[in-house]
Residue, then its C-alpha position, 0 to 999 in steps of 0.5 A: m480441509p484440502t490437503s493436496p500439494a501445491s502445483s509446480p509452475p511450468s517454465a513458461p506458464p501462459v498468462n490468464a486471458a483476462v489478465a492479458r486483456v487488462t494488461v494490454a488495455i492499460a498499455t494501450r490507453s497509456q501510450a501517450r502518457r507513458a511515451a512522455y514519461l519515458a522521454t523525460l527519463a531519457s533526458q535525465r539519463q543524458h544529464r546523468a551521463e554528463r555529470l559522470s563525465r564532469k561536464r554538467l555539475s560545476a566544481a563548486n556543485l561537487a565540492h558542496g556535495y562532497a564536503a562532509l564525506p569522510s576522507g576515504d569516501k571523498l577520495r573515492v568519488v573524486s578519483e574514479p568516480v565510484p557509484m554514489i548511493g542516496v539513502v532516503s529514510a522515513y525513520n522516526d520513533v513514533l512508528s514502531a515499524h520505522q524505529p528500527l530504521a535508525d541504524y540502517p543508514a550506517m549499516i548501508k554506508d558500511e556495506v557500500r564501502r565494502h563494494a568500493a562505492v559511497a553512500q550518503f544519507a540524502g534526506g528524511v521524509p515525514a511519516m505519521c502513524d495512522g494508529v496514533t491519529q485514528g479519530q483525531p484531527g491529525m487523521e485529516l492530514s494522513l492521505f495528503s502526507r503521501d504527496v508530501i512524502a513524494m515531494s520530500t523524496a524528490v527534494a532529497l534526490t534533487h542534488d543530482l549526485y546519486d547513481g541509485a536510491m535506497l528507500l527506507g520505509v514501511c507504513d501506510k502512506i510512506v511507501p507509496g509516497l517514497l515510490l511516487g517521489a522516486l519515480s520522478f527520478g525513474h532513470l535511477p535504480a532504486i531498492f526498498v528496504p523494510a524493517g519487518p513485523m513485530p512478533s505476534g502479541l495479543s491475537n487480533k481476534e482477542k483485540a477485536n473482541v475487547r474493542k467490541l466489548h468496550a464499545q458496548g460499555k462492558v470493558a473499562p478504558t484501562a482494560l482496553l488500553e491493556a489489550e491494545m498495548a499487548a497487541y502493539h507491543g514492540e518494534g516492527t509493523c503492526t501484525f494485522y494485514g492492513t495497508a503497511n503489510s500490504n505495502q510490503l507484499l506489493l513491493e515484493a510482487m513488483g520486484l523492488m526489494i530483496p526476495g523474502a525481505a517483507f516479513v522477517q522480524p526486526n530482531d531476526r539476524r537475517r534482517a541485517l543481512l537482508t539490509r546489507a544484501a540490498a546495499a550490495r545489490m544497489v551498488a551492482l545496479a548503480r554500476r550497471a546504470q553507470a555503464g549506460h544500460d537504459t533499462a537499469g532504472l526504476g521508471q523502466w522497470i515499472d511497466e504495465k505488467v509490473l502494475v498488474n502483478a502488484i494488483v493481483a497480489l493485492l487481490a489474492t491476499g485481500g489487501s488494503t483498499n487504500h491501494t485502489m488509490h495509491w497504485v492508481a497514483i503510482a501508475r500515473a507517476a510512471g505514465f500509466e492510466l490504471t482504473w478501478q475497472d481494471i482492478d475489478a476485472l482482475s478481482r473477478v479472476t484472482p482467487l483469494l489465497t490467504r486468510l489474514y486479519p481482518n479477513g481471518e484470524a491469522d497475522v503476517n507472521d503466520f503467513d510467513r511461516a505458512g510459506g509467505t510470499a515465495f509460495l504465494f507468487r509461485e502459485l499465482l505464476a503457475v496459473g498465469l495470474m502474474h507476469d513472469d517476464v518483468e524486470t526486478v532488482m534481482g534481474r529479469g523474471m519473477g522466479h527470483y521471488t519464488r525461492a524462500l528465504s531459509g536462513m544463513k549459508d553459514e554463521e561465519s560469512g552470514s550470507l543468506a540462503y534460499e530454497p524453492a518454495s515449499a510444495v505444500s502450504g504450512d497451514l491451509t487455514v492461512l495460505r492455500p494453493a491456487g487450485e484450492p482457494f478460499s474464494r474463486e474471486g479476489g477481495l475487492r469489488v467496484l460498485a456503481g450506480n446513482l450514488g457514484e462509484a465506490v470500492v468495497k472489500v468483500s474478502a471478510v464479508a459473509l455471503e449473507h451480508r453482501v447485499i442489503t437494501a435498507p433505510a439510510h441513516v445520514f451523518d456528517t461525522q463518525a462521532d455522530v454515528i458512535a453517539a447514535f449507536k450509544a443512544n440505541r438508535f439502530e434497532r433495525d436494518a440500516v445503511v449508515v451514510v457518512r459523508f463529507q469525508g472525502p479528500r476535498a472536504s476533510g482530507m479523507p480520514e479513515l473511519h476505523q472507530l466505526t468498526p466495533a460499533l457496526s460489528v456489534l450491530l451485526d452480532r445483534g442480527i441487524k443487517v448494516a452497511l456503510v456508505t462513505d466518501g471516506r476511507m476504512s483501508g486495511a482494517s475493513g472487516r465484516v461489515p460491507a463498506a462502500i468507501h471512497v464514493t466518487p464524486e464525493a459529497a463536497a464535489g457535488g456527489a449524490l451523497a449530499r442529496v441523500q436524506d434519512g429514510d431514503v432506501v439504499t441498496v449496497d449490492c456487492e455481488n452485482g456491483s450496484l450502489a443506489v438510492h431508490v429515489g427518482s433521478d428528477a426528484l434526486a436532482a431537485r433536492t438542495p444538497a447538504g452544505a459541507p461543514p467549513p474546513a476545520a482549523g488547528w493541528g496543521r489542517e489549515l496548512f493543507g487547504v491548497f491540497r483540499d482545493n486541488v486534489s483529484d478524485a479517489n478513482q484518479g488517485a486522490s493526488v495533487l501531483f498526478r492527475 
């Protein structure tokens, strides 16, 4: 194992040439869109200035907004006016990661008062747990819930009373939705407040093994439930490195939360201090915005450099494929055009520095103990893979995020203490320096060919499994795949095609229930790949999975013309996704018809979303096309 110490970053490291090219390309192609967005923010800032001078909101407007404030808070906002902070929360009891958020608004209000300002709970947004809905009808609402959350965030902030926003959320679609919504109020500063991961329970390796045994009928349902409850056992984020924990790491990489906040556990005393620190910082930012600083807002902070920093952090850690859609949509909300080709180009130069489940055996608690985000960002900055000259909630420069949260300065004050990131990784099996990576390239690839474009997560896929040419087995649901597996229909190498799972067909559900069965086939020595217009997300693992295929089958994509026995190549090394059928012959085939939209469980309410959603490579959004 490598043992050399991590390098120390120079004061102004040159940016990697490929990173610079992608950054410039994003800015260049986005000039018109970004200019229009910034013009909207300028107009919003002017309206806000008029509100502060009491020229815009009427007395009745203000009286309604202030009516339920405690008398002390009411006196403050009427007499001065002091900053008002809007709190938007995705709290509910179903999501273990969000359950701790119940107490945060009261804590934030108390801390804000200490700084002579006022906070209101502005609104709640819906939040669903993908773990609960996997394989169930509700999963067809999961991706669309992101845009509902964005709209709900906008509704919460639309009263125009606020000088800043605190956004409370952690999990899969919730954080991107909150960020999308907040960007429509991008003239305001905003800070994200997480709750942290649950303590480690049953290891991810043991959990995955029980799932595989159950898929083969070797473990009873009661034993499976016991294992799952040992893995998911308390409040906090699920500990594997899926979409929820990728969210947290990306928000730190974008400078949108207090440094070190991502992976402190809910019951760690520092967690409450981090929340209070966020509230105090929010008041300072709001006062700066009140003073007329035109860069003191979320929409100005998030520029092409910040977007690139987020993607590089995602790639360096083998994070969730969901973000190939979420961050494309987020970029569009901020006036930028981020493409899958940008992500692929960055992946080619970004080293893989972590091994976290499903790309390894460790979890995010292990990552945090090994050095966490401070070590990671320091290493990426040192080799020019992240931009240092960006705005963050702490001020200019990513250096704020290369100092590790060490503890509390003293018990009496309860203030936080930071120190430089460790010179060496605490565990080289989990976190490596940039000079000694697990892989010289990042964890994602973009595939293209006559089946369309797709994303594949290769960070957990062994080299010998990254290229496969085999006959197609075509299915329209994951339930049909599982039935075929149980009937022993997979006896030789196969490319499993699961179509009509895209956003227009069925809301693009995740297909996690396929993972145990397909992993068992690999264990049996059968080469297998998955090709689908659906999602696998943060749990993508050992099986090469070409997902998010665009155009999807329901939108005229070639997947609708693939037949059982067609030879398909999934080549993760050379970026190819093709069916070996002549172009004329393929075009002459009558495409399979999409199943009719399913009803019940709320799915009929989302027909307007299915009819108007953009393609996966455009963000799979009804809001930002």
